[in-house]
DSSP file (Angstrom, degrees, kcal/mol; ACC not computed):
  #  RESIDUE AA STRUCTURE BP1 BP2  ACC     N-H-->O    O-->H-N    N-H-->O    O-->H-N    TCO  KAPPA ALPHA  PHI   PSI    X-CA   Y-CA   Z-CA
    1    1 A M              0   0    0      0, 0.0     2,-1.5     0, 0.0    95,-0.0   0.000 360.0 360.0 360.0 134.4    2.2  -14.8   -2.1
    2    2 A P        +     0   0    0      0, 0.0    70,-2.6     0, 0.0     2,-0.4  -0.161 360.0 104.9 -81.5  48.3    5.4  -15.1   -0.1
    3    3 A V  E     +A   71   0A   0     -2,-1.5     2,-0.3    68,-0.2    68,-0.2  -0.993  38.9 162.0-129.8 131.7    4.7  -12.2    2.2
    4    4 A A  E     +A   70   0A   0     66,-2.1    66,-2.8    -2,-0.4     0, 0.0  -0.822  48.0  38.4-134.1 171.9    3.7  -12.4    5.8
    5    5 A N  E     -     0   0A   0     -2,-0.3     2,-0.5     1,-0.2    -1,-0.1   0.858  62.5-173.8  54.9  47.1    3.6  -10.4    9.1
    6    6 A V  E     -     0   0A   0     63,-0.2     2,-0.4    -3,-0.1    63,-0.2  -0.642   9.9-179.2 -68.5 117.9    2.6   -7.0    7.5
    7    7 A R  E     -A   68   0A   0     61,-3.1    61,-2.7    -2,-0.5     2,-0.5  -0.983  26.2-141.2-131.5 133.9    2.7   -4.5   10.3
    8    8 A I  E     +A   67   0A   0     -2,-0.4    59,-0.3    59,-0.2     3,-0.1  -0.780  20.8 173.9 -88.1 128.5    1.9   -0.8   10.3
    9    9 A K  E     +     0   0A   0     57,-3.0     2,-0.4    -2,-0.5    58,-0.2   0.704  70.0  21.7-104.4 -30.5    4.4    1.1   12.6
   10   10 A K  E     -A   66   0A   0     56,-2.1    56,-2.4     2,-0.0     2,-0.4  -0.992  59.5-179.6-146.3 131.0    3.3    4.6   11.8
   11   11 A L  E     +A   65   0A   0     -2,-0.4     2,-0.4    54,-0.2    54,-0.2  -0.972  12.3 173.4-135.7 117.2   -0.1    6.0   10.5
   12   12 A E  E     +A   64   0A   0     52,-3.2    52,-2.5    -2,-0.4     2,-0.3  -0.940   6.0 171.8-126.1 144.1   -0.6    9.7    9.9
   13   13 A G  E     +A   63   0A   0     -2,-0.4     2,-0.4    50,-0.2    50,-0.2  -0.982   2.7 178.4-151.5 145.3   -3.3   11.7    8.4
   14   14 A E  E     -A   62   0A   0     48,-2.5    48,-2.2    -2,-0.3     2,-0.4  -0.992  10.5-166.2-150.3 137.3   -4.0   15.4    8.1
   15   15 A R  E     -A   61   0A   0     -2,-0.4     2,-0.4    46,-0.2    46,-0.3  -0.993  11.8-156.7-122.9 129.0   -6.7   17.5    6.6
   16   16 A K        -     0   0    0     44,-3.2     2,-1.0    -2,-0.4    -2,-0.0  -0.858  27.3-113.0-108.8 139.0   -6.2   21.2    6.2
   17   17 A E        +     0   0    0     -2,-0.4     2,-0.4     2,-0.0    44,-0.0  -0.593  60.3 146.2 -71.3 105.8   -9.2   23.6    5.8
   18   18 A S        -     0   0    0     -2,-1.0     2,-0.8    42,-0.1    -2,-0.0  -0.994  47.5-134.1-147.1 136.3   -8.7   24.8    2.3
   19   19 A K        +     0   0    0     -2,-0.4     2,-0.4     2,-0.0    -2,-0.0  -0.827  38.3 164.0 -90.1 109.0  -11.1   25.8   -0.4
   20   20 A V        -     0   0    0     -2,-0.8     3,-0.1     1,-0.1    -2,-0.1  -0.948  33.4-160.7-127.1 150.3  -10.0   24.2   -3.6
   21   21 A T  S    S+     0   0    0     -2,-0.4     2,-0.4     1,-0.3    -1,-0.1   0.688  85.5  31.5 -95.7 -23.7  -11.8   23.6   -7.0
   22   22 A Q        -     0   0    0     36,-0.0     2,-0.4     2,-0.0    -1,-0.3  -0.995  69.7-158.5-137.8 134.4   -9.6   20.9   -8.2
   23   23 A I        -     0   0    0     -2,-0.4     2,-0.5    -3,-0.1    33,-0.0  -0.898   2.0-160.1-111.6 132.8   -7.6   18.2   -6.2
   24   24 A N  E     -B   57   0A   0     33,-3.1    33,-3.1    -2,-0.4     2,-0.5  -0.964  10.3-157.6-110.6 126.5   -4.6   16.4   -7.4
   25   25 A I  E     -B   56   0A   0     -2,-0.5     2,-0.5    31,-0.2    31,-0.2  -0.906   9.3-175.1-112.2 124.8   -3.9   13.1   -5.6
   26   26 A N  E     -B   55   0A   0     29,-2.5    29,-2.7    -2,-0.5     2,-0.4  -0.970   1.7-173.8-120.1 125.3   -0.3   11.7   -5.7
   27   27 A A  E     +B   54   0A   0     -2,-0.5     2,-0.3    27,-0.2    27,-0.2  -0.942   6.4 173.3-115.9 138.8    0.4    8.4   -4.1
   28   28 A N  E     -B   53   0A   0     25,-3.0    25,-3.0    -2,-0.4     2,-0.3  -0.979   8.5-172.0-139.0 150.8    3.9    6.9   -3.7
   29   29 A S  E     +B   52   0A   0     -2,-0.3     2,-0.3    23,-0.2    23,-0.2  -0.957   9.9 173.6-137.2 160.1    5.3    3.9   -2.0
   30   30 A G  E     -B   51   0A   0     21,-2.5    21,-2.4    -2,-0.3     2,-0.6  -0.987  35.7-113.8-164.5 154.3    8.8    2.8   -1.4
   31   31 A I  E     -B   50   0A   0     -2,-0.3    19,-0.3    19,-0.2     3,-0.1  -0.817  26.6-173.8 -92.5 125.4   11.1    0.3    0.2
   32   32 A L  E     -     0   0A   0     17,-2.7     2,-0.3    -2,-0.6    18,-0.2   0.850  62.9 -16.2 -86.6 -36.3   13.1    2.0    2.9
   33   33 A S  E     -B   49   0A   0     16,-1.5    16,-2.9     2,-0.0     2,-0.4  -0.980  52.8-154.9-168.4 155.9   15.4   -0.8    3.9
   34   34 A V  E     +B   48   0A   0     -2,-0.3     2,-0.3    14,-0.2    14,-0.2  -0.999  14.1 171.6-140.1 134.8   15.9   -4.6    3.7
   35   35 A K  E     -B   47   0A   0     12,-2.0    12,-3.4    -2,-0.4     2,-0.2  -0.996  33.4-113.0-144.7 145.9   17.8   -7.0    5.9
   36   36 A K  E     +B   46   0A   0     -2,-0.3     2,-0.3    10,-0.2    10,-0.2  -0.517  42.4 164.6 -71.7 137.4   18.0  -10.8    6.1
   37   37 A A  E     -B   45   0A   0      8,-2.8     8,-2.3    -2,-0.2     2,-0.4  -0.868  25.8-129.8-147.3 175.5   16.6  -12.5    9.2
   38   38 A K  E     -B   44   0A   0     -2,-0.3     2,-0.3     6,-0.2     6,-0.2  -0.998  13.8-173.6-138.8 139.6   15.5  -16.0   10.4
   39   39 A D  E  >  -B   43   0A   0      4,-1.7     4,-2.9    -2,-0.4     3,-0.1  -0.991  29.1-130.8-131.1 143.9   12.4  -17.3   12.0
   40   40 A K  T  4 S+     0   0    0     -2,-0.3     4,-0.1     1,-0.2    -1,-0.1   0.756 105.3  48.7 -70.7 -22.4   12.0  -20.9   13.3
   41   41 A S  T  4 S+     0   0    0      2,-0.1    -1,-0.2     1,-0.1    -3,-0.0   0.877 129.9  14.1 -82.1 -36.7    8.7  -21.3   11.4
   42   42 A I  T  4 S-     0   0    0      1,-0.3     2,-0.2    -3,-0.1    -2,-0.2   0.552  94.1-143.2-114.7 -11.0    9.5  -20.1    7.9
   43   43 A G  E  <  +B   39   0A   0     -4,-2.9    -4,-1.7    29,-0.1    -1,-0.3  -0.572  64.0  15.8  80.7-142.8   13.4  -20.0    8.0
   44   44 A D  E    S+B   38   0A   0     -2,-0.2    29,-0.4    -6,-0.2     2,-0.3  -0.368  73.9 155.7 -67.8 139.5   15.3  -17.3    6.2
   45   45 A Y  E     -B   37   0A   0     -8,-2.3    -8,-2.8    27,-0.1     2,-0.5  -0.959  40.8-106.9-148.8 173.7   13.3  -14.2    5.2
   46   46 A L  E     -BC  36  71A   0     25,-3.1    25,-2.1    -2,-0.3     2,-0.7  -0.899  19.0-146.5-104.2 123.2   13.7  -10.6    4.4
   47   47 A L  E     -BC  35  70A   0    -12,-3.4   -12,-2.0    -2,-0.5     2,-0.5  -0.815  23.7-168.1 -87.6 118.2   12.6   -7.9    6.8
   48   48 A V  E     -BC  34  69A   0     21,-2.8    21,-2.1    -2,-0.7     2,-0.4  -0.938  11.1-159.7-114.0 123.5   11.4   -5.0    4.6
   49   49 A N  E     +BC  33  68A   0    -16,-2.9   -17,-2.7    -2,-0.5   -16,-1.5  -0.878  24.6 174.2 -97.5 133.7   10.7   -1.6    6.0
   50   50 A Y  E     -BC  31  67A   0     17,-2.7    17,-2.1    -2,-0.4     2,-0.3  -0.840  22.6-148.6-138.1 171.1    8.5    0.4    3.7
   51   51 A K  E     -BC  30  66A   0    -21,-2.4   -21,-2.5    -2,-0.3     2,-0.3  -0.956   4.5-168.6-137.2 157.3    6.6    3.8    3.4
   52   52 A Y  E     -BC  29  65A   0     13,-2.3    13,-2.6    -2,-0.3     2,-0.4  -0.974  11.8-177.5-142.7 129.4    3.4    4.8    1.6
   53   53 A A  E     -BC  28  64A   0    -25,-3.0   -25,-3.0    -2,-0.3     2,-0.4  -0.976  13.7-167.4-136.2 143.5    2.4    8.4    1.1
   54   54 A V  E     -BC  27  63A   0      9,-3.0     9,-2.5    -2,-0.4     2,-0.4  -0.997   9.9-165.7-129.2 126.8   -0.6   10.3   -0.4
   55   55 A E  E     -BC  26  62A   0    -29,-2.7   -29,-2.5    -2,-0.4     2,-0.7  -0.955   7.8-155.1-113.4 127.9   -0.5   14.0   -1.0
   56   56 A Y  E  >> -BC  25  61A   0      5,-2.7     4,-2.2    -2,-0.4     5,-1.4  -0.893  34.8-120.0-102.2 108.4   -3.6   15.9   -1.7
   57   57 A E  E  45S+B   24   0A   0    -33,-3.1   -33,-3.1    -2,-0.7    -2,-0.0  -0.803  85.8  35.7-112.0 144.9   -2.7   19.1   -3.7
   58   58 A P  T  45S-     0   0    0      0, 0.0    -1,-0.3     0, 0.0   -36,-0.0   0.056 127.7 -66.4 -96.3 109.6   -2.8   21.9   -3.5
   59   59 A G  T  45S+     0   0    0      2,-0.1    -2,-0.2     1,-0.1     3,-0.1   0.727  92.3 128.7  57.5  33.3   -2.3   21.7    0.2
   60   60 A L  T  <5S-     0   0    0     -4,-2.2   -44,-3.2     1,-0.3     2,-0.3   0.841  73.2 -62.8 -86.9 -35.2   -5.5   20.0    1.2
   61   61 A G  E   < -AC  15  56A   0     -5,-1.4    -5,-2.7   -46,-0.3     2,-0.3  -0.989  42.1-131.1 173.4-172.2   -4.0   17.1    3.2
   62   62 A R  E     -AC  14  55A   0    -48,-2.2   -48,-2.5    -2,-0.3     2,-0.4  -0.991   1.3-151.2-160.0 159.9   -1.9   14.1    3.4
   63   63 A I  E     -AC  13  54A   0     -9,-2.5    -9,-3.0    -2,-0.3     2,-0.4  -0.996  17.0-173.7-139.0 133.2   -1.7   10.4    4.6
   64   64 A A  E     -AC  12  53A   0    -52,-2.5   -52,-3.2    -2,-0.4     2,-0.4  -0.999   3.2-177.7-133.5 137.6    1.5    8.7    5.5
   65   65 A I  E     -AC  11  52A   0    -13,-2.6   -13,-2.3    -2,-0.4     2,-0.4  -0.999   3.5-176.9-132.8 135.3    2.1    5.1    6.4
   66   66 A E  E     +AC  10  51A   0    -56,-2.4   -57,-3.0    -2,-0.4   -56,-2.1  -0.983  23.7 136.7-125.8 140.3    5.3    3.3    7.5
   67   67 A G  E     -AC   8  50A   0    -17,-2.1   -17,-2.7    -2,-0.4     2,-0.3  -0.912  37.2-121.1-161.6-171.5    5.5   -0.4    8.1
   68   68 A S  E     -AC   7  49A   0    -61,-2.7   -61,-3.1    -2,-0.3     2,-0.3  -0.977  17.9-176.9-144.2 159.8    7.3   -3.6    7.7
   69   69 A L  E     - C   0  48A   0    -21,-2.1   -21,-2.8    -2,-0.3     2,-0.5  -0.965  26.7-116.3-149.0 162.0    6.7   -7.0    6.2
   70   70 A W  E     -AC   4  47A   0    -66,-2.8   -66,-2.1    -2,-0.3     2,-0.5  -0.920  24.0-164.5-102.9 131.0    8.4  -10.4    5.9
   71   71 A Y  E     +AC   3  46A   0    -25,-2.1   -25,-3.1    -2,-0.5     2,-0.3  -0.975  15.6 169.7-114.9 120.6    9.3  -11.6    2.5
   72   72 A Y        +     0   0    0    -70,-2.6   -27,-0.1    -2,-0.5   -29,-0.1  -0.952   6.5 163.4-133.6 157.6   10.3  -15.3    2.0
   73   73 A S    >   -     0   0    0    -29,-0.4     3,-1.4    -2,-0.3     4,-0.2  -0.971  46.6-120.1-164.0 147.5   10.8  -17.6   -0.8
   74   74 A P  T 3  S+     0   0    0      0, 0.0     3,-0.3     0, 0.0    -1,-0.0   0.731 120.3  48.8 -66.0 -20.4   12.4  -21.0   -1.5
   75   75 A D  T >> S+     0   0    0      1,-0.2     3,-1.5     2,-0.1     4,-1.2  -0.014  71.6 128.0-106.1  30.2   14.6  -19.1   -3.9
   76   76 A L  H X>  +     0   0    0     -3,-1.4     4,-1.6     1,-0.3     3,-0.7   0.858  68.6  57.9 -55.0 -41.8   15.6  -16.4   -1.5
   77   77 A E  H 34 S+     0   0    0      1,-0.3    -1,-0.3    -3,-0.3    -2,-0.1   0.762 109.4  46.3 -67.2 -22.9   19.3  -16.9   -2.0
   78   78 A K  H <4 S+     0   0    0     -3,-1.5    -1,-0.3     1,-0.1    -2,-0.2   0.689 114.0  47.1 -88.6 -17.1   18.8  -16.1   -5.8
   79   79 A Q  H << S+     0   0    0     -4,-1.2    11,-1.3    -3,-0.7     2,-0.4   0.617 109.9  54.5 -99.4 -12.7   16.6  -13.1   -5.2
   80   80 A Y  E  <  +D   89   0B   0     -4,-1.6     2,-0.3    -5,-0.2     9,-0.2  -0.964  55.0 164.6-128.2 140.1   18.7  -11.3   -2.5
   81   81 A K  E     -D   88   0B   0      7,-1.9     7,-3.5    -2,-0.4     2,-0.5  -0.987  28.8-139.2-149.2 139.5   22.4  -10.3   -2.7
   82   82 A E  E     +D   87   0B   0     -2,-0.3     2,-0.4     5,-0.2     5,-0.2  -0.897  28.0 176.1-100.3 130.2   24.4   -7.9   -0.5
   83   83 A V  E >   -D   86   0B   0      3,-2.4     3,-1.7    -2,-0.5    -2,-0.1  -0.976  65.0 -23.8-137.8 114.9   26.8   -5.8   -2.7
   84   84 A E  T 3  S-     0   0    0     -2,-0.4     3,-0.1     1,-0.3    -1,-0.1   0.872 126.4 -47.4  50.5  50.4   29.0   -3.0   -1.3
   85   85 A G  T 3  S+     0   0    0      1,-0.3    -1,-0.3     0, 0.0     2,-0.3   0.565 122.1  98.8  64.4  15.3   26.8   -2.4    1.8
   86   86 A K  E <   -D   83   0B   0     -3,-1.7    -3,-2.4     2,-0.0     2,-0.5  -0.813  69.7-120.9-120.1 165.4   23.6   -2.3   -0.2
   87   87 A V  E     -D   82   0B   0     -2,-0.3     2,-0.5    -5,-0.2    -5,-0.2  -0.944  18.3-159.8-113.2 125.6   20.9   -4.9   -1.0
   88   88 A E  E     -D   81   0B   0     -7,-3.5    -7,-1.9    -2,-0.5     2,-0.3  -0.917   9.1-173.1-106.6 134.8   20.0   -6.1   -4.4
   89   89 A L  E     -D   80   0B   0     -2,-0.5    -9,-0.2    -9,-0.2   -10,-0.1  -0.906  27.7-111.4-121.8 148.7   16.7   -7.7   -5.1
   90   90 A T     >  -     0   0    0    -11,-1.3     4,-2.3    -2,-0.3     5,-0.2  -0.332  32.0-113.4 -74.9 160.2   15.5   -9.3   -8.2
   91   91 A S  H  > S+     0   0    0      1,-0.2     4,-2.8     2,-0.2     5,-0.2   0.887 118.3  57.8 -64.6 -34.6   12.6   -7.5  -10.0
   92   92 A E  H  > S+     0   0    0      1,-0.2     4,-2.3     2,-0.2    -1,-0.2   0.933 108.0  45.9 -59.4 -47.1   10.3  -10.5   -9.2
   93   93 A A  H  > S+     0   0    0      1,-0.2     4,-2.5     2,-0.2    -1,-0.2   0.930 113.8  48.9 -60.2 -45.1   11.0  -10.0   -5.4
   94   94 A V  H  X S+     0   0    0     -4,-2.3     4,-2.9     1,-0.2     5,-0.2   0.878 111.0  51.0 -66.3 -37.1   10.4   -6.2   -5.7
   95   95 A T  H  X S+     0   0    0     -4,-2.8     4,-1.9    -5,-0.2    -1,-0.2   0.917 111.2  45.5 -66.0 -41.1    7.2   -6.7   -7.6
   96   96 A E  H  X S+     0   0    0     -4,-2.3     4,-1.8     2,-0.2    -2,-0.2   0.910 117.8  45.3 -66.3 -42.6    5.8   -9.1   -5.0
   97   97 A I  H  X S+     0   0    0     -4,-2.5     4,-2.3     1,-0.2    -2,-0.2   0.939 113.0  48.4 -67.7 -47.6    6.8   -6.8   -2.2
   98   98 A S  H  X S+     0   0    0     -4,-2.9     4,-2.5     1,-0.2     5,-0.2   0.859 107.8  57.6 -63.2 -36.0    5.6   -3.6   -3.8
   99   99 A T  H  X S+     0   0    0     -4,-1.9     4,-2.7    -5,-0.2    -1,-0.2   0.952 109.8  42.9 -57.6 -51.6    2.3   -5.3   -4.6
  100  100 A V  H  X S+     0   0    0     -4,-1.8     4,-2.9     1,-0.2     5,-0.3   0.902 112.1  53.9 -63.6 -40.9    1.6   -6.1   -1.0
  101  101 A I  H  X S+     0   0    0     -4,-2.3     4,-2.1     2,-0.2    -1,-0.2   0.929 113.6  42.6 -56.4 -45.4    2.8   -2.7    0.2
  102  102 A I  H  X S+     0   0    0     -4,-2.5     4,-2.6     2,-0.2     5,-0.2   0.950 115.5  48.1 -69.5 -50.5    0.4   -1.0   -2.2
  103  103 A Q  H  X S+     0   0    0     -4,-2.7     4,-1.8    -5,-0.2    -2,-0.2   0.949 116.9  41.6 -60.4 -51.1   -2.6   -3.3   -1.5
  104  104 A D  H  X S+     0   0    0     -4,-2.9     4,-1.6     1,-0.2    -1,-0.2   0.917 116.4  48.3 -66.4 -37.6   -2.3   -3.1    2.3
  105  105 A S  H  X S+     0   0    0     -4,-2.1     4,-2.8    -5,-0.3    -1,-0.2   0.810 107.8  55.7 -72.8 -29.9   -1.6    0.6    2.3
  106  106 A L  H  X S+     0   0    0     -4,-2.6     4,-2.7     2,-0.2     5,-0.3   0.919 106.5  51.5 -61.1 -44.8   -4.5    1.3    0.0
  107  107 A M  H  X S+     0   0    0     -4,-1.8     4,-1.2    -5,-0.2    -2,-0.2   0.906 114.1  42.2 -63.9 -40.5   -6.9   -0.4    2.3
  108  108 A E  H  X S+     0   0    0     -4,-1.6     4,-2.0     1,-0.2    -1,-0.2   0.904 115.5  49.3 -72.8 -42.4   -5.7    1.6    5.3
  109  109 A S  H  X S+     0   0    0     -4,-2.8     4,-2.8     1,-0.2     5,-0.2   0.845 105.9  56.5 -70.3 -32.4   -5.5    4.9    3.4
  110  110 A I  H  X S+     0   0    0     -4,-2.7     4,-1.7     2,-0.2    -1,-0.2   0.908 111.2  43.6 -60.8 -43.0   -9.0    4.5    2.0
  111  111 A D  H  X S+     0   0    0     -4,-1.2     4,-2.0    -5,-0.3    -2,-0.2   0.915 116.3  46.8 -67.4 -41.0  -10.4    4.2    5.6
  112  112 A L  H  X S+     0   0    0     -4,-2.0     4,-1.9     1,-0.2    -2,-0.2   0.907 110.9  52.3 -70.3 -42.5   -8.3    7.1    6.9
  113  113 A A  H  X>S+     0   0    0     -4,-2.8     5,-3.3     1,-0.2     4,-0.7   0.878 108.6  51.1 -62.0 -37.4   -9.2    9.3    3.9
  114  114 A R  H ><5S+     0   0    0     -4,-1.7     3,-0.9    -5,-0.2    -2,-0.2   0.945 110.7  48.6 -64.0 -46.5  -12.9    8.6    4.6
  115  115 A R  H 3<5S+     0   0    0     -4,-2.0    -1,-0.2     1,-0.3    -2,-0.2   0.813 114.4  44.9 -61.1 -32.0  -12.5    9.6    8.3
  116  116 A L  H 3<5S-     0   0    0     -4,-1.9    -1,-0.3    -5,-0.1    -2,-0.2   0.496 113.6-119.8 -89.7  -5.0  -10.7   12.8    7.3
  117  117 A Q  T <<5 +     0   0    0     -3,-0.9    -3,-0.2    -4,-0.7    -2,-0.1   0.889  67.8 138.7  60.1  47.1  -13.3   13.5    4.6
  118  118 A L      < -     0   0    0     -5,-3.3    -1,-0.3    -6,-0.1    -2,-0.1  -0.814  63.2 -94.9-106.9 154.9  -10.7   13.4    1.9
  119  119 A P        -     0   0    0      0, 0.0    -1,-0.1     0, 0.0    -3,-0.0  -0.354  52.7 -93.3 -62.9 150.1  -11.3   11.7   -1.5
  120  120 A P        -     0   0    0      0, 0.0   -10,-0.1     0, 0.0     4,-0.1  -0.337  32.4-116.0 -62.6 151.4  -10.0    8.1   -1.6
  121  121 A P  S    S+     0   0    0      0, 0.0     2,-0.3     0, 0.0   -66,-0.1   0.271  94.8  41.6 -73.5   9.0   -6.5    7.7   -3.0
  122  122 A M  S    S-     0   0    0    -16,-0.1     2,-0.5   -12,-0.0     0, 0.0  -0.972  96.3 -90.6-151.1 160.1   -7.8    5.8   -5.9
  123  123 A Q        -     0   0    0     -2,-0.3     3,-0.1     1,-0.0     0, 0.0  -0.609  44.6-147.8 -73.5 120.9  -10.6    5.8   -8.4
  124  124 A L        -     0   0    0     -2,-0.5     2,-0.0     1,-0.1    -1,-0.0  -0.587  27.9 -93.0 -87.3 157.4  -13.4    3.7   -6.9
  125  125 A P        -     0   0    0      0, 0.0     2,-0.4     0, 0.0    -1,-0.1  -0.343  37.4-153.9 -70.6 151.6  -15.7    1.7   -9.2
  126  126 A K        -     0   0    0     -3,-0.1     2,-0.5     2,-0.0    -3,-0.0  -0.944  10.9-131.8-121.7 147.1  -18.9    3.2  -10.4
  127  127 A V        -     0   0    0     -2,-0.4     2,-0.5     2,-0.0     0, 0.0  -0.838  20.2-168.2 -97.0 134.3  -22.1    1.4  -11.6
  128  128 A E        -     0   0    0     -2,-0.5     2,-0.6     0, 0.0    -2,-0.0  -0.985   5.3-157.8-124.6 115.0  -23.5    2.7  -14.9
  129  129 A I        -     0   0    0     -2,-0.5    -2,-0.0     1,-0.2     0, 0.0  -0.861   8.0-174.1 -98.3 117.8  -27.0    1.4  -15.8
  130  130 A K        +     0   0    0     -2,-0.6    -1,-0.2     3,-0.0     0, 0.0   0.955  61.9  71.9 -82.6 -53.8  -27.9    1.6  -19.5
  131  131 A P  S    S-     0   0    0      0, 0.0     3,-0.1     0, 0.0    -2,-0.0  -0.313  75.1-137.4 -68.5 151.9  -31.6    0.6  -19.6
  132  132 A K  S    S+     0   0    0      1,-0.2     2,-0.4     0, 0.0    -3,-0.0   0.771  87.5  30.6 -79.5 -24.0  -34.1    3.2  -18.3
  133  133 A K        -     0   0    0      2,-0.0     2,-0.3     0, 0.0    -1,-0.2  -0.991  65.3-170.8-134.7 143.7  -36.1    0.5  -16.5
  134  134 A L        -     0   0    0     -2,-0.4     2,-0.4    -3,-0.1     0, 0.0  -0.961  14.9-136.8-132.1 154.7  -35.2   -2.8  -14.9
  135  135 A K        +     0   0    0     -2,-0.3     2,-0.3     0, 0.0    -2,-0.0  -0.875  22.0 178.9-113.1 142.1  -37.4   -5.6  -13.4
  136  136 A F        -     0   0    0     -2,-0.4     2,-0.1     3,-0.0     3,-0.0  -0.928  36.7 -91.4-134.3 155.9  -36.7   -7.4  -10.2
  137  137 A A        -     0   0    0     -2,-0.3     2,-0.3     1,-0.1     0, 0.0  -0.466  47.3-107.6 -67.4 142.7  -38.4  -10.2   -8.3
  138  138 A M        -     0   0    0     -2,-0.1    -1,-0.1     1,-0.1     2,-0.1  -0.541  34.5-121.7 -76.0 131.4  -41.0   -9.0   -5.7
  139  139 A A              0   0    0     -2,-0.3    -1,-0.1     1,-0.1    -3,-0.0  -0.411 360.0 360.0 -71.7 149.2  -39.7   -9.5   -2.1
  140  140 A S              0   0    0     -2,-0.1    -1,-0.1     0, 0.0    -2,-0.0   0.441 360.0 360.0 -99.3 360.0  -41.8  -11.6    0.1
């Protein structure tokens, strides 16, 4: 994947003491800004600033992450264009960037949610055993 140097610049979490019977978890991510830059080891790349936020409603808590990453590609000139003071990216570039933002932010937010005693911001896998009894080898 053509993403490197993912860095968190701001990490916030808050849990409010609230008695709730049902929790709605809303997670959002977004690209804040993009600019072209150059590095001697990888050449031209895009410096992407991003945010990721999780809201626990009604008013139970929140998690906020802001960071940056480098996006590079051999086809960068085709994926990036400046138009009227704005940056246009191809859907392929946005998909690759957004995937890394969400993956990295989820890892951080799961750990922070655990520390704040909030539910994880995504459904974690559950094991379901169908048979009533299972057999295993005896440990030595």
